[in-house]
RODO-2510 file (C-alpha; in nm, 4 decimals, decimal comma):
residues 154
     n   res          X          Y          Z
     1     m    -7,3312    -8,2466    -6,3655
     2     s    -7,4892    -8,4104    -6,0944
     3     v    -7,7388    -8,3284    -5,8502
     4     e    -7,7752    -8,5127    -5,5166
     5     r    -8,0159    -8,4311    -5,2115
     6     d    -7,7673    -8,2058    -5,0540
     7     s    -7,5205    -8,0611    -5,3154
     8     a    -7,5077    -8,0641    -5,7124
     9     v    -7,1398    -8,0882    -5,9160
    10     v    -7,1076    -7,8369    -6,2111
    11     e    -6,8107    -7,8142    -6,4627
    12     i    -6,7132    -7,4622    -6,5860
    13     n    -6,4006    -7,4631    -6,8374
    14     g    -6,3502    -7,8348    -6,7785
    15     k    -6,3236    -7,7724    -6,4212
    16     r    -6,5525    -7,9288    -6,1397
    17     s    -6,6945    -7,7880    -5,8170
    18     k    -6,9371    -7,9154    -5,6227
    19     l    -7,1865    -7,6961    -5,4211
    20     n    -7,3418    -7,7785    -5,1008
    21     v    -7,6909    -7,6695    -5,0660
    22     g    -7,6976    -7,3345    -4,8875
    23     e    -7,3588    -7,2117    -4,9611
    24     n    -7,2598    -6,9965    -5,2125
    25     p    -7,0189    -7,0400    -5,5117
    26     v    -6,6650    -6,9641    -5,5525
    27     a    -6,5671    -6,6592    -5,8045
    28     l    -6,2309    -6,7483    -5,9401
    29     g    -6,1253    -6,5490    -6,2438
    30     g    -5,8516    -6,5899    -6,4810
    31     g    -5,5679    -6,2901    -6,3725
    32     e    -5,8195    -6,2051    -6,0902
    33     r    -5,7014    -6,2188    -5,7066
    34     g    -5,9347    -6,5338    -5,6072
    35     q    -6,2761    -6,5016    -5,3756
    36     v    -6,4744    -6,6982    -5,1690
    37     v    -6,7707    -6,5853    -5,0064
    38     l    -6,9399    -6,8289    -4,6894
    39     a    -7,2558    -6,8201    -4,5712
    40     a    -7,2686    -6,8529    -4,1930
    41     n    -7,4639    -7,1625    -4,0283
    42     a    -7,7357    -7,1697    -3,7978
    43     q    -7,5329    -7,0788    -3,5043
    44     g    -7,3412    -6,8008    -3,6909
    45     h    -7,0385    -7,0535    -3,7470
    46     y    -6,8510    -7,0341    -4,1232
    47     l    -6,7959    -7,3795    -4,2668
    48     a    -6,6532    -7,5180    -4,6049
    49     e    -6,5527    -7,7993    -4,7647
    50     g    -6,1529    -7,7777    -4,8896
    51     a    -5,8480    -7,9879    -4,9400
    52     i    -5,5174    -7,9899    -4,7574
    53     n    -5,2078    -8,1135    -4,9928
    54     g    -5,5221    -8,2601    -5,1813
    55     a    -5,7459    -8,4186    -4,8814
    56     a    -6,0791    -8,3447    -4,8395
    57     v    -6,1453    -8,1559    -4,5548
    58     s    -6,4493    -7,9691    -4,3992
    59     f    -6,3195    -7,6366    -4,2174
    60     l    -6,4215    -7,4242    -3,9431
    61     v    -6,3195    -7,0651    -3,9702
    62     d    -6,1694    -6,9469    -3,6312
    63     t    -6,0023    -6,6179    -3,6501
    64     g    -5,9108    -6,7249    -3,2878
    65     a    -5,6698    -6,9734    -3,3768
    66     t    -5,3262    -6,8590    -3,4773
    67     s    -5,2748    -7,1466    -3,7418
    68     v    -5,4613    -7,3686    -3,9772
    69     a    -5,5417    -7,6506    -3,6895
    70     l    -5,5842    -8,0390    -3,7689
    71     s    -5,5757    -8,3473    -3,6209
    72     t    -5,3126    -8,6591    -3,6212
    73     d    -5,6018    -8,8477    -3,8279
    74     v    -5,6579    -8,5677    -4,0543
    75     a    -5,2580    -8,5187    -4,1092
    76     v    -5,1932    -8,8750    -4,1440
    77     r    -5,4812    -8,8835    -4,4517
    78     a    -5,2997    -8,5551    -4,5943
    79     g    -4,9912    -8,7419    -4,6287
    80     i    -4,8278    -8,5166    -4,3474
    81     a    -4,5070    -8,6521    -4,1224
    82     y    -4,6264    -8,4379    -3,8588
    83     t    -4,4061    -8,5906    -3,5942
    84     r    -4,1017    -8,4776    -3,8087
    85     g    -4,1836    -8,0904    -3,6928
    86     a    -4,1333    -7,8915    -3,4045
    87     r    -4,2889    -8,0191    -3,0782
    88     i    -4,4517    -7,7255    -2,9446
    89     a    -4,6902    -7,6170    -2,6444
    90     v    -5,0510    -7,4960    -2,7399
    91     s    -5,3548    -7,3804    -2,5235
    92     t    -5,6929    -7,4638    -2,6573
    93     a    -6,0451    -7,4036    -2,5217
    94     n    -6,0139    -7,7818    -2,3655
    95     g    -5,6673    -7,6990    -2,2256
    96     a    -5,2839    -7,6993    -2,2368
    97     t    -5,1736    -7,9752    -2,4819
    98     v    -4,8170    -8,0403    -2,6985
    99     a    -4,8658    -8,0410    -3,0985
   100     w    -4,6157    -8,0495    -3,4089
   101     r    -4,6004    -7,7281    -3,5988
   102     v    -4,5615    -7,8005    -3,9884
   103     k    -4,5604    -7,6536    -4,3306
   104     l    -4,8797    -7,7589    -4,5239
   105     d    -4,8145    -7,7340    -4,8847
   106     t    -5,1653    -7,6586    -5,0361
   107     v    -5,4505    -7,5417    -4,8364
   108     t    -5,7710    -7,5170    -5,0711
   109     l    -6,0891    -7,3383    -4,9588
   110     r    -6,3481    -7,3925    -5,2404
   111     g    -6,1441    -7,3628    -5,5565
   112     l    -5,8734    -7,0824    -5,3880
   113     t    -5,5557    -7,2427    -5,3204
   114     l    -5,2860    -7,1281    -5,1238
   115     r    -4,9288    -7,2481    -5,0565
   116     n    -4,6762    -7,2963    -4,7941
   117     v    -4,9212    -7,1980    -4,5351
   118     e    -4,8353    -7,2836    -4,1371
   119     g    -5,0168    -7,5397    -3,9667
   120     v    -5,0451    -7,7151    -3,6507
   121     v    -5,1297    -8,0939    -3,5714
   122     m    -5,3338    -8,1642    -3,2565
   123     p    -5,3286    -8,4981    -3,0845
   124     a    -5,7247    -8,5350    -3,1464
   125     s    -5,9361    -8,7265    -3,3834
   126     s    -6,1662    -8,4192    -3,4754
   127     p    -6,2623    -8,4813    -3,8532
   128     v    -6,2893    -8,0744    -3,8743
   129     v    -6,0004    -7,8116    -3,9392
   130     l    -5,9866    -7,4905    -3,8008
   131     l    -5,8963    -7,2595    -4,0601
   132     g    -5,6530    -7,0092    -3,8703
   133     m    -5,4757    -6,6765    -3,9290
   134     s    -5,2177    -6,8290    -4,1037
   135     f    -5,4570    -6,8753    -4,3923
   136     l    -5,6744    -6,6141    -4,3025
   137     n    -5,4498    -6,3080    -4,2981
   138     r    -5,3425    -6,3691    -4,6484
   139     m    -5,6614    -6,2826    -4,7092
   140     e    -5,8595    -5,9706    -4,7220
   141     m    -6,1705    -6,0457    -4,4429
   142     k    -6,4990    -5,8547    -4,5093
   143     r    -6,8706    -5,9181    -4,3350
   144     d    -7,1612    -5,8678    -4,4573
   145     g    -7,4697    -5,9429    -4,2535
   146     n    -7,4470    -6,3268    -4,2478
   147     s    -7,2068    -6,3621    -4,5385
   148     m    -6,8200    -6,3352    -4,4722
   149     v    -6,6425    -6,2520    -4,7937
   150     l    -6,2756    -6,3505    -4,8378
   151     t    -6,0253    -6,2116    -5,1497
   152     q    -5,6754    -6,3190    -5,1754
   153     r    -5,4283    -6,0699    -5,1321
   154     y    -5,1757    -6,2569    -5,2962
***
């Protein structure tokens, strides 16, 4: 275990997890569906650390995004050959652009991992990944005050 100014690393049953100040821990039980509890930040956004194909990323939960949306920079770090994906036209808050549709081998949100998740790689350099409906549709979502509870469906 280690403690830093804004986080702590804990080990439970041989698995290490980083807990950030203001975040709630993941509850994963043996044989049970995984569950993640997220706390909204001061602006009402749900942010969380995770990984794509094992590469660490920062997620912003976005129910308005059809897919998990990541930048070309993040795709390269995650080892995704995005230019082999289908080129598609997408509409964003910043207007229309071209992107690549890909399959993400793994998307991990605080220890809860889903496989074969649809993603869209955008020609941008944003370090934040939008955690869109291609991930969220595989969860039961429940908001309770300032918290969002995501429970794995399957």
